[in-house]
N, C-alpha and C positions, 0 to 999 in steps of 0.2 A: 671779839669775833662772834662769840656765842650770843651776845645781845642782838647782833644783826640777824642771826638765825631766828631768834624769837620774834622780832618785829618785821622781818621781811626776808625770809629764807629763800634760798634757791632750791628748787625741787629738781634734783638731778637723780634720776632713777635709771637703773639698767634692767635689762631683761632678766638678769639672774636674781634680781631682788624686787620682784613685783609683789604687791599686796596679795594676801591670801583671801581677802574679803570677797564674798560672792556679790556684794553690791556693785552695781555698774559704775557709780560715780567715781570712786577712787581709781579704779582701773582705767576708766575713761580719762580721768585727769592726767594720768601718766601718759596715755596715748596722745593726748592733746598738747604735749609740751610745745612751747614756742621754740623758735629757732635758737633763742639764746638760753634754752633749757630752764626757763622759769615758767611756773604755772601755779595757780591756786586751785585746789580741789573744790568742787561745788558742795561736797559733803566731807566730813572728817574721815580719815583713814581708820580711826578707832576713837573710843571714848574711855577715859580712865576715871574712876570714881574715887574721889577723896572723901575720907570719913574722919569723924572725931576732930574736926577743926576747932582748935582752941587758940585764942589770941588775947593779947592785952597790950596796953600802952603805958608808958612812963615818960618822964621828961627826956629820957635817953632814946626813945623811939618806940616803934610798934613791932612786936614779934609774935610769931605763931608757931603752931605745930599741927601737922595732919598726917594721917595714914594714907598710903596710896599703893595700889596693887594692880598688876596687869597680868593676864594669862599669856603663856607662851603662844606664839603664832599669830598675834594680832597683825604682824607683818611677816612675810616669809623669812624664816630663820630667826625671828625675834625670840629671845629667851624671856621668860616671865620675870616679874619682880614683885617684892613685897617690902615696902620701905616706910620709914618715918622721915618726914621732911620738916626742917626747922627754918623757915624763911624769916628774914628781917626786912621790914618795909624800907624801901629806898636804899638798901645795902648795895653797894657797887659789886657787880659780878654775880656769879652763880655760886650757890652753896651746895656741897654734896649732901645727899640724903644718906641715911644709914639703915642698917637692918633693924628690926624691932628690938633686937638685943643690944643695940648701940654700937655694933661693929661697922667698920668701913666695908663698902662693896668692892668686889673685884674690879680691877681696871677695865676688863673686857666686857663688863655688864654693870654700868653705873647709872645713877639717876641724880640729876642736879635740879635745884629749884631757884627761882628768882621771884622777888616781890617788888616790882618797880613802883615808883611814885605813880599815883593814879592821875591820868590826864583829865579825867572827869570826876568832879567831886561827887561823893556818895557811892563810889565803886571801889572795890579791891581788885587788883589785877595780879594774876599769877602766871608763871610759865614754868614748865617742867620739861627737861630734856632727858630722854633715855638714850644713852650712847652705848652701843654694843657692837661686838664683832660677830659676824655671821660665821658659824663654824665651817660651813661648806664654802670654800673659796676665800675666806679670810677678809672679805670686805667689811668696812666699818659703816654703821648707820647711826644717824642722829635723828631720832623721832622727837619732834618738839610739839608739845601741847600747850594750850593757853586757855585762859578763861577770865572773865570778870564777873564778880558777884556783887550784889547790892550790899552796901556798907551802911551801918555796921550790921553784920550777921550776929546771931547769938554768940556770946562770949565762949560758950562751950558746946561741943557736940554737933556743930553744923556739918553738913555734907554738901558737896558740889561736884560737878562734872568738869573735866578738862578734855578738850577736843584736840586730837592729834591732827594738825592741819599742815604741818611741814615735815618733809622727809629729805634728808641729804644722805646720799649713798656715795661713799668714797672708795679709795683704794685700800691698801694694806696698812696705812698709817692713820691713827685716829684723827690727826689734824686735817686729813683730806675730806672729812665730813663735818668739820666745824668743831671737833673735839678740842679739849685744852691741849 
């Protein structure tokens, strides 16, 4: 289900969970929802900056690691995060990111990463989902960002942006917004 959110998520937002951005595009995207509650924003809800991307390949596959952080409030009620992600190219499913100390994240504020096979040769594709519970009201949100970068980037220390283009706002159960 999470892969579907990455490649074509339903944007279902409620009045209690509107973006805090002052830019008109994200708010307008929510206001322009289609009758079936799907919409694509004309600009991202937020951008997350990945740093210190290191990667390598072996006969067993291609793996990488990068740091990722977001400030609290990029979406109304969103907690911030500071994580290290360890994606493996073409691994099925999403991989949990962890704290810089190597600890698991709390279930009510987690970040997962996916590195799917590239549909276009010469590009690396990444998806990151921030799944969190809004303290006020208890709704769950899945904010999904994605990017593709020219491959191969430098083996060590590259940086790139991930644009949050999909939001799913659900009820009081994490599966209601596409969570695991």
